[in-house]
C-alpha positions as CSV (number, residue, x, y, z in Angstrom):
1,X,-23.4,-6.0,-3.3
2,X,-22.6,-3.1,-0.9
3,X,-21.2,0.2,-2.0
4,X,-17.7,1.7,-2.1
5,X,-17.0,5.3,-1.0
6,X,-14.2,7.7,-1.6
7,X,-13.4,10.9,0.2
8,X,-10.4,13.2,0.9
9,X,-9.2,16.5,2.3
10,X,-11.1,16.5,5.5
11,X,-8.3,18.4,7.2
12,X,-9.5,17.5,10.7
13,X,-7.9,19.6,13.4
14,X,-7.0,22.5,11.1
15,X,-6.5,25.7,13.0
16,X,-8.3,27.7,10.3
17,X,-11.5,25.8,10.7
18,X,-13.7,27.9,13.0
19,X,-15.5,25.2,14.9
20,X,-13.3,22.1,14.8
21,X,-15.6,20.0,17.0
22,X,-18.6,20.7,14.8
23,X,-16.5,19.9,11.7
24,X,-15.5,16.5,13.2
25,X,-19.0,15.7,14.2
26,X,-20.3,16.2,10.7
27,X,-17.6,13.9,9.3
28,X,-18.4,11.3,12.0
29,X,-22.1,11.6,11.2
30,X,-21.5,10.9,7.5
31,X,-19.2,7.9,8.2
32,X,-21.6,6.4,10.7
33,X,-24.3,6.6,8.1
34,X,-22.3,4.2,5.9
35,X,-22.2,1.4,8.4
36,X,-24.9,-0.7,6.8
37,X,-24.3,0.3,3.1
38,X,-20.5,0.3,2.6
39,X,-18.2,-2.6,1.9
40,X,-15.2,-0.3,1.4
41,X,-14.2,3.2,2.3
42,X,-11.1,4.8,0.7
43,X,-9.7,7.9,2.4
44,X,-7.5,9.7,-0.2
45,X,-5.2,11.8,2.0
46,X,-5.2,15.0,4.0
47,X,-7.7,13.4,6.2
48,X,-5.9,15.0,9.2
49,X,-4.4,18.4,8.8
50,X,-1.4,17.3,10.8
51,X,-0.4,14.0,12.3
52,X,2.8,12.5,13.6
53,X,3.0,9.1,15.1
54,X,5.4,8.6,18.0
55,X,6.5,5.2,19.1
56,X,4.8,5.2,22.6
57,X,2.4,8.2,22.7
58,X,-0.6,9.2,20.7
59,X,-1.2,12.9,19.6
60,X,-4.2,14.6,21.1
61,X,-7.5,14.9,19.3
62,X,-9.7,13.1,16.7
63,X,-11.3,10.7,19.3
64,X,-14.7,10.7,17.7
65,X,-13.3,10.2,14.2
66,X,-11.0,7.3,15.2
67,X,-14.0,5.9,17.1
68,X,-16.2,5.8,14.1
69,X,-13.4,4.2,12.0
70,X,-13.2,1.5,14.6
71,X,-17.0,1.0,14.4
72,X,-16.9,0.6,10.7
73,X,-14.0,-1.9,10.7
74,X,-15.7,-3.9,13.5
75,X,-18.8,-4.0,11.4
76,X,-16.8,-5.5,8.5
77,X,-16.2,-2.4,6.4
78,X,-12.7,-2.3,4.8
79,X,-11.0,1.0,5.2
80,X,-7.9,2.0,3.1
81,X,-6.1,5.3,3.9
82,X,-3.8,6.7,1.2
83,X,-1.6,9.3,2.9
84,X,-1.5,12.9,1.6
85,X,0.9,15.7,2.1
86,X,-0.6,16.7,5.5
87,X,-1.0,13.2,7.0
88,X,2.2,11.9,5.5
89,X,3.5,10.6,8.8
90,X,0.9,8.0,9.3
91,X,2.7,4.8,10.2
92,X,1.4,1.7,12.0
93,X,-0.7,3.0,15.0
94,X,-4.0,3.2,13.2
95,X,-3.3,0.1,11.2
96,X,-2.6,-2.0,14.3
97,X,-5.1,-0.4,16.7
98,X,-8.1,0.0,14.3
99,X,-7.3,-2.4,11.5
100,X,-7.2,0.0,8.6
101,X,-4.9,-0.4,5.6
102,X,-2.4,2.5,5.2
103,X,-0.8,3.1,1.8
104,X,1.9,5.7,1.1
105,X,1.6,6.4,-2.6
106,X,-0.9,5.5,-5.3
107,X,-3.1,2.4,-5.5
108,X,-4.6,0.5,-8.4
109,X,-7.4,-1.9,-7.6
110,X,-10.4,-3.7,-9.2
111,X,-13.9,-3.1,-7.8
112,X,-16.4,-5.3,-9.5
113,X,-15.4,-5.4,-13.2
114,X,-13.8,-2.0,-13.3
115,X,-10.3,-0.8,-12.5
116,X,-9.6,2.2,-10.3
117,X,-6.4,4.4,-10.0
118,X,-6.4,6.1,-6.6
119,X,-4.0,8.7,-5.3
120,X,-4.0,11.9,-3.2
121,X,-2.7,13.8,-6.2
122,X,0.1,15.9,-4.8
123,X,2.7,13.9,-6.6
124,X,1.1,14.0,-10.1
125,X,2.6,16.2,-12.8
126,X,5.7,18.3,-12.8
127,X,6.4,19.3,-9.2
128,X,8.1,22.6,-8.2
129,X,11.7,22.0,-7.1
130,X,11.0,23.3,-3.6
131,X,8.0,21.0,-3.1
132,X,10.0,18.0,-4.4
133,X,12.8,18.7,-1.9
134,X,10.3,19.0,1.0
135,X,8.6,15.7,0.0
136,X,11.9,13.9,0.0
137,X,12.9,15.4,3.4
138,X,9.6,14.4,4.9
139,X,9.9,10.9,3.7
140,X,13.5,10.4,4.8
141,X,13.7,8.1,7.8
142,X,16.6,9.9,9.4
143,X,14.9,13.2,9.1
144,X,11.8,11.7,10.6
145,X,13.8,10.4,13.6
146,X,15.3,13.8,14.2
147,X,11.8,15.4,14.0
148,X,10.4,12.9,16.5
149,X,13.1,13.9,19.0
150,X,11.7,17.5,19.2
151,X,9.0,17.9,21.9
152,X,5.5,18.0,20.5
153,X,4.8,21.3,22.3
154,X,7.0,22.8,19.6
155,X,6.3,20.7,16.5
156,X,2.4,20.6,16.7
157,X,1.9,24.4,16.9
158,X,4.5,24.9,14.2
159,X,2.9,22.4,11.9
160,X,-0.6,24.0,12.3
161,X,0.8,27.5,11.8
162,X,2.6,26.4,8.6
163,X,-0.6,24.8,7.3
164,X,-2.6,27.9,8.0
165,X,0.0,30.1,6.4
166,X,0.2,27.9,3.3
167,X,-3.6,28.0,2.9
168,X,-3.7,31.8,3.4
169,X,-0.9,32.6,1.0
170,X,-1.1,29.9,-1.5
171,X,-2.3,30.5,-5.0
172,X,-6.1,29.8,-5.5
173,X,-7.0,26.7,-7.4
174,X,-7.4,27.3,-11.1
175,X,-10.7,26.4,-12.8
176,X,-10.6,22.8,-14.2
177,X,-9.6,22.9,-17.8
178,X,-10.0,19.4,-19.3
179,X,-7.9,20.3,-22.3
180,X,-4.9,21.2,-20.2
181,X,-5.3,19.6,-16.7
182,X,-2.5,17.6,-15.0
183,X,-4.8,14.8,-13.9
184,X,-6.3,14.5,-17.4
185,X,-2.9,14.3,-19.0
186,X,-1.8,11.7,-16.4
187,X,-4.9,9.6,-17.2
188,X,-4.2,9.7,-20.9
189,X,-0.5,8.8,-20.5
190,X,-1.2,6.1,-18.0
191,X,-3.7,4.3,-20.2
192,X,-1.4,4.6,-23.2
193,X,1.4,2.9,-21.3
194,X,-0.8,0.3,-19.6
195,X,-2.9,-0.5,-22.6
196,X,-3.6,-4.1,-21.6
197,X,-4.7,-3.1,-18.1
198,X,-6.4,0.2,-18.7
199,X,-8.0,2.1,-15.8
200,X,-11.7,3.1,-15.9
201,X,-11.7,5.6,-13.1
202,X,-8.9,7.9,-11.9
203,X,-9.7,9.4,-8.5
204,X,-7.7,12.1,-6.8
205,X,-8.0,14.5,-3.9
206,X,-5.6,17.4,-3.0
207,X,-7.1,20.2,-5.1
208,X,-10.2,21.0,-3.1
209,X,-12.4,21.1,-6.2
210,X,-15.2,18.7,-7.2
211,X,-14.7,17.4,-10.8
212,X,-16.2,14.5,-12.7
213,X,-14.8,14.5,-16.2
214,X,-14.9,11.9,-19.0
215,X,-11.6,11.8,-20.8
216,X,-12.2,10.5,-24.3
217,X,-8.5,10.0,-25.2
218,X,-8.1,7.7,-22.1
219,X,-11.5,6.1,-22.3
220,X,-11.8,6.8,-18.6
221,X,-13.2,9.3,-16.1
222,X,-11.2,11.6,-13.9
223,X,-12.7,12.5,-10.5
224,X,-11.4,15.1,-8.1
225,X,-13.1,14.6,-4.7
226,X,-13.4,18.1,-3.5
227,X,-13.1,18.6,0.3
228,X,-14.9,18.6,3.6
229,X,-14.2,22.2,4.5
230,X,-16.7,23.8,2.2
231,X,-17.9,21.3,-0.4
232,X,-18.5,18.1,1.7
233,X,-18.2,16.0,-1.4
234,X,-17.4,12.4,-2.0
235,X,-17.7,9.7,-4.6
236,X,-20.0,6.6,-4.4
237,X,-19.6,3.4,-6.4
238,X,-22.9,1.5,-6.4
239,X,-24.0,-1.3,-8.7
240,X,-21.3,-0.5,-11.3
241,X,-22.0,3.2,-11.3
242,X,-19.7,5.9,-9.9
243,X,-21.2,9.3,-8.9
244,X,-19.9,12.4,-7.3
245,X,-22.2,13.4,-4.4
246,X,-22.5,16.1,-1.7
247,X,-23.4,15.7,2.0
248,X,-25.6,18.3,3.6
């Protein structure tokens, strides 16, 4: 049986990455190495730092990345992309042209004999009011239509500038505290409610830290996938064993 891989927060195209071409090549190199070992690849959001799909045109960039996704799909690898808060406007282009599955929201699935809960993680826990408002606006079809009417020469630079500003001024990620972590609390509550269909592994992105924590109260493990900006981390499920690994 071939392996399943999970990765998130690649932030391809981000203006704060010094050498974006080198960054993309490293991602492509890793993905191409999975061609003969992977049965499934899950991308858990913020794969692209910014993306907006227009009806008749394709945004510039990411050619090598999209190419290797096509290679994997053509080789029989199933790719599932769960949108994050940066690539939220991923609609049907990559689905139709490449053959990947795009999911907006969380996803529960069985792999082998174990159950997995997958999500980007930005919607877990008590969200600040401002963030909840922004999420609702971004997901509103009418607002999306208005945004698409603005020429990309304005929207693309604005989006990248906003992303860079958010990263530069945002609060640093706090150390993972298993006794008081939002993902741990979510896992415990989820398995309490879904006691007949408990999840074995909860896998998230979003927070740019690499964590593999067993949660006794949930009888499950919580993994945070890290990122591909400084950690180059991912999870691999092979022969019934899930491990957090790092690509060098």
